[in-house]
One Martini backbone bead per residue (centre of mass of N, CA, C, O) as a GRO file, in nm:
protein
  163
    1MET     BB    1  -0.634   0.440   1.218
    2SER     BB    2  -0.859   0.249   1.337
    3LEU     BB    3  -0.938  -0.015   1.535
    4ASP     BB    4  -1.065  -0.150   1.246
    5ASN     BB    5  -0.871  -0.049   1.003
    6ARG     BB    6  -0.974   0.230   0.930
    7PRO     BB    7  -0.958   0.504   0.776
    8VAL     BB    8  -0.845   0.840   0.876
    9TYR     BB    9  -0.989   1.170   0.852
   10THR     BB   10  -0.908   1.521   0.868
   11GLY     BB   11  -1.069   1.852   0.923
   12GLY     BB   12  -1.128   2.204   0.808
   13CYS     BB   13  -1.131   2.515   0.866
   14GLN     BB   14  -0.945   2.808   0.901
   15CYS     BB   15  -1.065   2.890   1.203
   16GLY     BB   16  -1.189   2.611   1.365
   17ALA     BB   17  -1.512   2.593   1.399
   18VAL     BB   18  -1.479   2.352   1.182
   19ARG     BB   19  -1.483   1.994   1.220
   20PHE     BB   20  -1.363   1.672   1.089
   21ARG     BB   21  -1.446   1.310   1.051
   22VAL     BB   22  -1.321   1.027   0.863
   23GLU     BB   23  -1.441   0.689   0.840
   24GLY     BB   24  -1.298   0.544   0.580
   25ALA     BB   25  -1.334   0.519   0.260
   26LEU     BB   26  -1.285   0.697  -0.004
   27GLY     BB   27  -1.388   0.821  -0.286
   28ASP     BB   28  -1.415   1.002  -0.537
   29ALA     BB   29  -1.195   1.224  -0.696
   30SER     BB   30  -1.243   1.576  -0.792
   31VAL     BB   31  -1.310   1.816  -1.047
   32CYS     BB   32  -1.513   2.116  -1.082
   33HIS     BB   33  -1.604   2.354  -1.353
   34CYS     BB   34  -1.854   2.461  -1.291
   35ARG     BB   35  -2.004   2.755  -1.222
   36MET     BB   36  -2.108   2.684  -0.940
   37CYS     BB   37  -1.829   2.596  -0.826
   38GLN     BB   38  -1.675   2.851  -0.879
   39LYS     BB   39  -1.852   3.027  -0.691
   40ALA     BB   40  -1.841   2.857  -0.425
   41PHE     BB   41  -1.504   2.880  -0.427
   42GLY     BB   42  -1.371   3.120  -0.575
   43SER     BB   43  -1.273   2.955  -0.840
   44PHE     BB   44  -1.181   2.749  -1.102
   45TYR     BB   45  -1.252   2.509  -0.896
   46ALA     BB   46  -1.374   2.196  -0.742
   47PRO     BB   47  -1.238   2.005  -0.490
   48LEU     BB   48  -1.356   1.664  -0.450
   49VAL     BB   49  -1.479   1.412  -0.207
   50SER     BB   50  -1.616   1.122  -0.140
   51VAL     BB   51  -1.814   0.986   0.161
   52ARG     BB   52  -1.944   0.752   0.060
   53GLY     BB   53  -1.940   0.490   0.307
   54ALA     BB   54  -1.858   0.676   0.521
   55LYS     BB   55  -1.781   0.835   0.831
   56LEU     BB   56  -1.931   1.143   0.926
   57ASP     BB   57  -1.798   1.389   1.154
   58TRP     BB   58  -1.866   1.656   1.367
   59THR     BB   59  -1.626   1.786   1.608
   60ARG     BB   60  -1.671   2.102   1.530
   61GLY     BB   61  -1.928   2.203   1.468
   62GLU     BB   62  -2.108   2.335   1.173
   63PRO     BB   63  -2.235   2.382   0.891
   64LYS     BB   64  -2.350   2.594   0.664
   65TYR     BB   65  -2.626   2.636   0.429
   66PHE     BB   66  -2.660   2.635   0.065
   67ARG     BB   67  -2.901   2.644  -0.186
   68SER     BB   68  -2.786   2.616  -0.523
   69SER     BB   69  -3.019   2.405  -0.589
   70SER     BB   70  -3.259   2.159  -0.635
   71HIS     BB   71  -3.008   1.934  -0.530
   72VAL     BB   72  -2.805   2.142  -0.373
   73ASP     BB   73  -2.583   2.159  -0.097
   74ARG     BB   74  -2.370   2.405   0.066
   75GLY     BB   75  -2.099   2.394   0.279
   76PHE     BB   76  -1.996   2.625   0.544
   77CYS     BB   77  -1.835   2.859   0.720
   78ALA     BB   78  -1.979   3.118   0.902
   79ASN     BB   79  -1.708   3.268   0.987
   80CYS     BB   80  -1.492   3.224   0.714
   81GLY     BB   81  -1.614   3.061   0.438
   82THR     BB   82  -1.533   2.782   0.406
   83PRO     BB   83  -1.547   2.535   0.196
   84LEU     BB   84  -1.688   2.187   0.248
   85THR     BB   85  -1.965   2.108   0.086
   86PHE     BB   86  -2.142   1.854  -0.121
   87THR     BB   87  -2.495   1.802  -0.145
   88ALA     BB   88  -2.654   1.518  -0.278
   89PRO     BB   89  -2.851   1.251  -0.348
   90ASP     BB   90  -2.563   1.067  -0.362
   91GLY     BB   91  -2.416   1.265  -0.150
   92VAL     BB   92  -2.101   1.351  -0.004
   93GLY     BB   93  -1.875   1.620  -0.042
   94LEU     BB   94  -1.541   1.718   0.012
   95ALA     BB   95  -1.305   1.943   0.053
   96ILE     BB   96  -0.982   1.886  -0.005
   97GLY     BB   97  -0.854   2.152   0.129
   98ALA     BB   98  -0.985   2.077   0.428
   99PHE     BB   99  -0.780   1.882   0.473
  100ASP     BB  100  -0.495   1.810   0.652
  101ASN     BB  101  -0.413   1.600   0.391
  102PRO     BB  102  -0.449   1.670   0.063
  103ALA     BB  103  -0.217   1.504  -0.086
  104GLU     BB  104  -0.376   1.211  -0.046
  105ILE     BB  105  -0.591   1.345  -0.257
  106VAL     BB  106  -0.654   1.226  -0.582
  107PRO     BB  107  -0.762   1.316  -0.863
  108SER     BB  108  -0.949   1.133  -1.150
  109ILE     BB  109  -1.154   1.372  -1.237
  110GLN     BB  110  -1.351   1.577  -1.461
  111TRP     BB  111  -1.599   1.823  -1.436
  112GLY     BB  112  -1.759   2.065  -1.615
  113THR     BB  113  -1.592   2.139  -1.892
  114GLU     BB  114  -1.778   2.359  -2.027
  115ALA     BB  115  -1.654   2.578  -1.791
  116LYS     BB  116  -1.372   2.582  -1.847
  117LEU     BB  117  -1.110   2.761  -1.820
  118PRO     BB  118  -0.882   2.840  -2.071
  119TYR     BB  119  -0.613   2.861  -1.854
  120VAL     BB  120  -0.581   2.615  -1.661
  121ASP     BB  121  -0.375   2.426  -1.821
  122ALA     BB  122  -0.138   2.660  -1.805
  123ILE     BB  123  -0.051   2.697  -1.505
  124PRO     BB  124   0.197   2.491  -1.482
  125LYS     BB  125   0.372   2.689  -1.687
  126LEU     BB  126   0.417   2.880  -1.485
  127PRO     BB  127   0.590   3.046  -1.290
  128GLY     BB  128   0.764   2.958  -0.981
  129GLU     BB  129   0.726   3.056  -0.631
  130GLU     BB  130   0.799   3.125  -0.332
  131THR     BB  131   0.670   3.323  -0.100
  132MET     BB  132   0.951   3.475  -0.012
  133ALA     BB  133   1.020   3.592  -0.304
  134ASP     BB  134   0.814   3.857  -0.236
  135ILE     BB  135   0.939   4.048  -0.006
  136SER     BB  136   1.003   4.314  -0.161
  137SER     BB  137   0.685   4.361  -0.229
  138ALA     BB  138   0.614   4.201   0.069
  139PRO     BB  139   0.729   4.275   0.378
  140TYR     BB  140   0.507   4.142   0.568
  141LEU     BB  141   0.616   3.844   0.549
  142ALA     BB  142   0.843   3.849   0.773
  143ASP     BB  143   0.591   3.881   1.019
  144LEU     BB  144   0.396   3.662   0.967
  145VAL     BB  145   0.086   3.551   1.125
  146SER     BB  146  -0.100   3.278   1.168
  147TYR     BB  147  -0.469   3.218   1.234
  148GLN     BB  148  -0.489   2.947   1.146
  149HIS     BB  149  -0.567   2.643   1.161
  150PRO     BB  150  -0.429   2.364   1.208
  151ASP     BB  151  -0.334   2.037   1.066
  152HIS     BB  152  -0.508   1.957   1.339
  153ASP     BB  153  -0.624   1.860   1.619
  154THR     BB  154  -0.792   2.036   1.888
  155GLU     BB  155  -0.919   2.102   2.192
  156GLN     BB  156  -0.875   2.414   2.130
  157TRP     BB  157  -1.047   2.698   1.965
  158PRO     BB  158  -0.881   2.915   2.035
  159PRO     BB  159  -0.625   2.981   2.202
  160LYS     BB  160  -0.517   3.064   2.490
  161GLU     BB  161  -0.412   3.323   2.646
  162LYS     BB  162  -0.114   3.441   2.751
  163SER     BB  163   0.009   3.597   3.059
   0.00000   0.00000   0.00000
């Protein structure tokens, strides 16, 4: 919470070049299945939350934008490509997965269902395994080191090399 008891959310891209801070209540959270969102996210759908009415600040770097239609700009990290924003005439939506704690942002509606991929609803019925369950097929997992930015703000990124 901020000093005036407004909720605060932080997040950013996977490489840490772009970070944001949202102060205030988030708006509607949704997933959009439209073909434009599928392509922009390189995924089955785009999970987004409105920040209309809240204060959005870019605390490290800023997104680069692609005008994907006559009314929408999509922001992303120019370094790593992480999708970050959906900007339309009615406001800005942020990618839920880019938040440091995406589990606290629960979508309440689906849009663009005319383009919904036919197998999306069956995904939760697929068998599920933890990452390390695949170590016999992917032995590199045993000593994998993530270079992604951690899920919290840092004074500097990337960290200074230790001598």
